[in-house]
N, C-alpha and C positions, 0 to 999 in steps of 0.2 A: 760228563752230560751221555746221555747214551743217542746212537745217532740210528736212523730205519737201517744206511746197510749194516749198523752192526749185528741189530735184531735178526736180519734176513740173513748172514751168514748164517747161523743156523741151522737153516734151510736148505740140508743135502741130501742125497741118498747114497753115503759111500759105503752105508752098512754097520760102521761104527758105532761102536757103545757108547753112549752119554760119556761124556769124562765124568758127571756125578755117580755115574753108577761103579764103575770101578771101586773096589776095596780096597783098604789097607788095615792089616789084622795086626791090632796092641798085643802083642808079647812079653809078657811081666814077666821080670826073674825076682825064686827066691829059691829056697830052700826047706826039707821036710823037718830041719832040728828046731825050729818057732815053736808046734803045735800046733793043731788044727783052731784054736780061737784067733791067732795070730797071724793064718792064713787064711782064715776067713774074711778079716777085717783086710787085708792086703787086697785078695779080690771083688770086695766093695768097692772101697777107695777106686779101685781100677776101673771097675764099671762107671761109676762117676766120672771119672774123670777122662774117658771114652767115649761117655755121651754129652761131656761136654766139651768135646774137640769136635765131633760130627756136626754140633749145634753152631757152631763156630762160623760166620759170614766169611772169614779167613781161607777155611779149610774144605778147599771143590769136591772134593771125593768121599767116601762113607770109612767113616773109622768102626773098625770093631772089635770089639773085647773079646780075643777068644782062650786066654788059658793065662792061668800062673804058673810059670813053670820052676818044676821041683829038681826034677830027678835030667840027667841026658839021654834015659828015655824019650821023657815027653817033649825033650827040645827037640831033638829029629823027629819026631809023629809030623810033629805042627810044623817044620819048615820042609820038610817031607810036602808037609797036604799045599803049603804055599806055593810051592811049586809049580803044583801042577793044579792050582785053581786059576782057570782063566780071568776069572772074576776080579782075584789078587793082586794089586798093583805093585803089592810090596808090602813091607812090615817094620811098624814101627816096636823097638824095645825098650823096655825102662827099669831097670833093677829097683825097685821097690821096698826089697829088706836087700841082703845080705848073698849075692848069687855066686857060689864060686865058678871060676870063668874056666876051669879047666872042662866043666859040662856042658858047655855052651862048643869045645873044639868040635865033636862030628856033625853035628848040627850045621855050624856056620859056616863049617868044609863044604856041605852039601848045598849051600844056598844059592838060588841062582835069581833071585827076583831083588829088584832094590829095597836098600836097608839106611833104615834112618833110626840113631842112638837118639834119643832124647833126654835130657840129663835136668832132671828135674826134680819134685817131689809135691809133694798131695798137699800141704799145709805151707802156705805162705810165709806163714811165722814161729819162729818158737815160744810156746808158752809158757812163761817166764813158771809160773805156779804150778802148771799140770806137766811138765819135763820128770819123769821120772823112767827106772830102766826099762816096764813095758814101754815107754814109748820110745827110747833109746832102741827098743830091739824092732818097735816097727817100724821106724822111720828114718832108714838108712840108706837112702841114698845118694850121699854124698862119698859114703863109703865103697857101695855098692857099684856103682855106677863106673867111677874109677878101676874096680878089680875087672869088670867087664872091659871098660874103654881101654883097658890091656892086649884084653889078649885080642881084640879086632887089631889092633895095632902089630901085636905080635904074629898073626898069621896075615898081615898088609891086606885086609879086605878095604875093599871100598864103601865108606857109608859118609853116612852126612851126618852133620855131631849138630843139634840143636839144645842150647843151654838155654833156661830161663824158668819164669813160674810158668806153669803150665797156663794157666786161665790170659796172661796176659799177651795183650795183643801181638806184639813183635815176638813172641814165643809163636802164637799159632800164625800168624804169615812165614812167617820161617818154612813150618812146618807145610804149608800151604803151597809155599812155592816149589819147594821139593817134591810136593806129591805129582803138581805138575812137570815135572822133569821127569818124573820115573814116570809116569803116563809116557811121556813122550820115547819113554825107552822104552816101554813096551810097544810102542803102536810102529817106532821104529823098527821092532823084528818083522810086523806085519808092511810091512810099506811097499806096493808095487807102485811101477813109475812108465809108463808111456811113453817112449819116444818118438815122434811121428818125424821121419826122416835122420839124420845122420843132422852134427854138429855144424855151424858153417864154416866154411873152409878157413884153412890156415891159423884159427883161433886155438891160442894153446890151454887158456885159464878152464875153457869149458871142455877138457878131457881129465881121463880117470880111468883108474882101473875101478870097474867096476865089480869082478870078481874079488879083488878084497876088499873093497866096500860090502859088497852082501857081507862078507865072512865076518865083519867086524860089526857093520850096520845093522843088517838085514834085509837092506833094500835088495828088492828084486825088480832091475832095470832093464826092460829092454825093448827092441827095436822094429814097428811095425813101418813099409815102404806106404806115403802120401796113397798109394794107388786103394791102400786097406781101403784111408777114410774116403777117400772119394764112390766108394761103392756103398757104403753110408749115409755119405749126402743125398745120391740119389735114391736111397729110400727113404728121406724125409720129406712128407706130404706136405699143401699147403695150408691142410687143417692145423698140424702139428707146429707151423709155423705162426698161425693165427695164433697159437694158445700164447705162442712165444713172445710175441708180441707186446700180448696181454698184462704181461709179467715185466713188459719193457717200460708201457705205459705207467705201468704202477710204481716202479725204482726211480726211473730216471725221467729230465723235462727233455722233450727232442726241440733241439736246434737247425740248426742247416743240415740238409743234403736229403737225396731223394727215397722215397721212405722204400723203393725197392734194394736198394742198396741196405740198408740197413734189414731188412728182411732175408738178405744175402748171409748176413750174421748171425741172424737166429736159428737157420740151415745148419751152419758149421757149430754153432753151438751146441743142438740139438744132435749133431754124427755126433761129436767129438764125447757126448755126456754118454751117451749109448755107448760108444767104444770103451769109455773107460770104466762105465758098469758094467758092461758085462765083462770086464778083464780084472772087475776088484780092486783097480787104478784109484790112488789117490792123486796122483801126482800127471804131469806130462812137460812135454817139452817139444818146440819146433822151431824152423828157422823160414826165415821169407827166400832162402836160396831153394830151398826143395818146398815146392810149392803142387809142381807138374800142374793137371787142368783145373785147380783148386783159381776161383776169381779173387779171391783176398786173400789178404795174411789174417787171421784170424785174432782181430783188435776188441771189439765190442765180445765179441765170443768169449775169449780167455777171461776178460776183466770179468766178465759176468761170471764164469766157472770157481774164478776166485775166491768173488763174494759169496760164492756158496764154503767153500771152503777148501776147495783142491787147487796144489801146491804149483806153479808155472814156470819154468827158465823158458829165454828168449835165447836164440843163437843155438839150441841142441843141450844149453846147460840144465843138465840134469840134476845136479851137483843141489844150484842154489830151488832147484824146483823144490826139489825132495824137504830141503830146509824149510821154504814156505811151506808146505803143507804140512810139516812136525810142528812149526812155530804158533801156527793157527790153531792145531791140535790141541799145546799145552796152554795156548791161554785162551780156552774156549771159557765165552759164560762171559768174556772183560772186552768192550767198547771201546778201546784208544785205533784197534785195527793194526793190521797185519799184511804187508805187499813185498812181493819180488820189484826190486830196484836196483838201477843205473844209474852212476855217477857221470854227468855229463860235462857242463862246464863249469868254470869260477866268477863270482864277481872278486876283483879283484884289491879292492877301496882299502887304504893301509887303517890297519886296525878293526876292520871292520868285515874280513874276511868273508862271503860264504862260498855253499858250495849249492849247483842245482842238478838236481837227479828228477830224473824221470823215465821216460823209452820210446819208445819208437809208439806205443798204445797200448802194451798190456801193464796196465797200474790197477794197483785191485780200489773200486772204489770205498772198501770197511774203512779208508784213511780219512774217507772227507767228515765234514760234519753236516756239509750242504748235497743235496738234490744234485747229484754230477747230470749233464748235459748229453747227448746222443749228438756228436756233428760227423758225420763226409767232406772229407780234402786227401787231395796226394799226399801220399807216402812219401815220393824224391826219391825213392830207391828199389827194387824190387818186379820195375815195371809191371807189375796187376795193376787193376781199377783201384780207386781209392777206394780205402777201408772206410766204417764205421767205427769210430770209440768214443771213448766216454771223456768229458773235458774239465777237469772240479783241481782244484787243491789240497795238499795237505794241509791237516789244521795245525796249529801251533801246539806243544809238547815236546815232553822231554823224549827220546824214543833210543832204541838202540840199532845198530847197521850190524849185520851176521852176515861174515864167508865162511864157507865152507871150502878147502885148497887142498888139493892130492901132492902131496912133498914127496913123491917116490917111496911107498912102503909105509907110511903112514899120512894121515890127516888132520890136518889144523883147523880150528874153527879159531878165526878173527872176528871179534867183538870188539865194536869201537863206540861209545856215548857219545852222540849228539843232540842239539836243542833244533827243533824244528820253527822254523818261526815263516810269518805271516811271511811273505813273496814283497819283494820290495821293491815291483816291478808287475806291471799291467800284462805285457806281456803277449796284446791282443793277436800279433800273429804268428805265434805258437797253439796251435789247437792240440794240445795234449794235454794228459794231465801232469803235474807238477811238483814238489818240494822243493823248499829249499833249506837249511839245514847249517848250523853252525857245529863242526867236528869239535870233539876234547880232543885237546889241551886248546887247540887252534887250527884254524884248517892248514897254516903254513906247516906247522909240528906236526897234525895230527894224520896230513898228507902223505908226509918224511916215516912216518911210522908206518902208516896203512902199509904202504908201497916196501919199508925193509920186509915188513913181516910176511910181504905177497900176497896180501889182498886182491880180492876179483873185482875188476869194474862193476860185476853183478854182485847183489848182493839181498838181504834179508832187511827190512824196513819195519823194526814195528817198534808200535809204541805200549803195549802189554809185555813183551818179556824184556827181563831189565838182565844185567851181566849174572848174576846170584845163580840164576834161575838153565843161563845155557852153561854155564861151570860146569853145575850139579849135573847138567844133560851131559855133559862133553865127562867127567870122571867115570858115571854109571857106564859110560859105551865107549871107556879107556880110550880116549883118542885127546891130542895135545891142545892146549888151551889158552891163547892169546887175549888179555885187555886189554887197551886204549882207557886210557881218562885222564884227569886233568891231575891226576899226579904222574903219568907216565913220560919220561923223557928220553931220549936217542939214545943217549949210554946206554939205560935202564933197561932199555929193551935190547939193545944187542948186545948184552950181560945174558941176557933172558934167552934169548935163541941162541945164544953159542953153548950156551949150558945146556939146554932143552935138547941142542941138535944130538948133542954127547951123550945125555939122556937115552933117547928112545934109542939110538945107536947101539946101546948098550942091552936093549929090551931083548 
């Protein structure tokens, strides 16, 4: 079911290339030994495969057949071109025939883009009567792909391996998910984040090495004083706010609260968006401890910016803000929703334990199936005016929580599978967006595992991303990955973390 929020989430002005316009170059391996007739067949069949993959509904980006590569010079040429083409987000390689892998060493040593090795073949079946030596010479993928696989392993190259018949849905889904991870890696190198003020005082998990993170992930994380934002607030006109209010009326229900309060949120949103656009930023953070003369903590304003695809992090948490932005980018065109999230409290009915997630204000309406309602209520902390916010519930379904933490010298992404459920209480006196979920393997064990791994109280919740997509992103970016699922136990995770610590210290 496609929601209004999911459709509207595409309407953003971050000057990003649409996901579907990124290209993945299909490079096919062979050699001159087979002669022109066989090589013509290789090229024809490779083009058919590329067209078929490109047409698949599970493939979110363009698949472009570029060449059948027969020499080291051709391989090096096309990999260099892929590196320097901004429209190319990665390469997909397949050995139709036997391509001696020493030919690939120079080219692969230069590769700077994400890399998928597709192990497949043109024909689904072996033709009982038709198989002869000509067929064998043409169809050697089982042979050639193993040769290619060796050299990538020998060179210790990061790559995605997808195995199966190229027309099968699971193969196309595997390629499609990896494409989203690859685009996330490309976009990561471009990501800019604006911190309005600093972190909440004395909070540990929102800190981190911004220089190290930029070196590894590409994120440009910089701070502006709240006074700089206030200057933008002062430039917003009543006519500007009228236009923003029309957008609110189109997207949301209006509940309790003074319209002037809602208009002030509109003023904040316009000012923040102009600031972000001016800086070319895709994510932002703030904290209620640093508002200066701002009358309200941006609630509705932050929520509506997230709806458009911006990342957000409360309490100055720039890491979760950037991850939310990237996951929204990776899942573009999907309609489950992605949001900044915070664990709040538990329901500990034995055998039915659930977690309640929310935040003071800033949860993205893309995760709701219903129209959110704008309400105005006291915040209870911060000493500012009661802010307007969107009130709604997250829809039931499978999702993940993703938490990026700085381990001192390395980054770790913790991903936990969860099942979001319909809230079991009405909670009429809690006027915020909220989500209830059952973490895997269960709340008690899952919370133990999360804490053991160092998971933050902030996370990105996504119905669209899954553990495979995020693991692929981590592998491309070269960061540690921890997955908590139904099969994870305390003892197995302790062993994994122990070995991981040793391995990362040796790098």
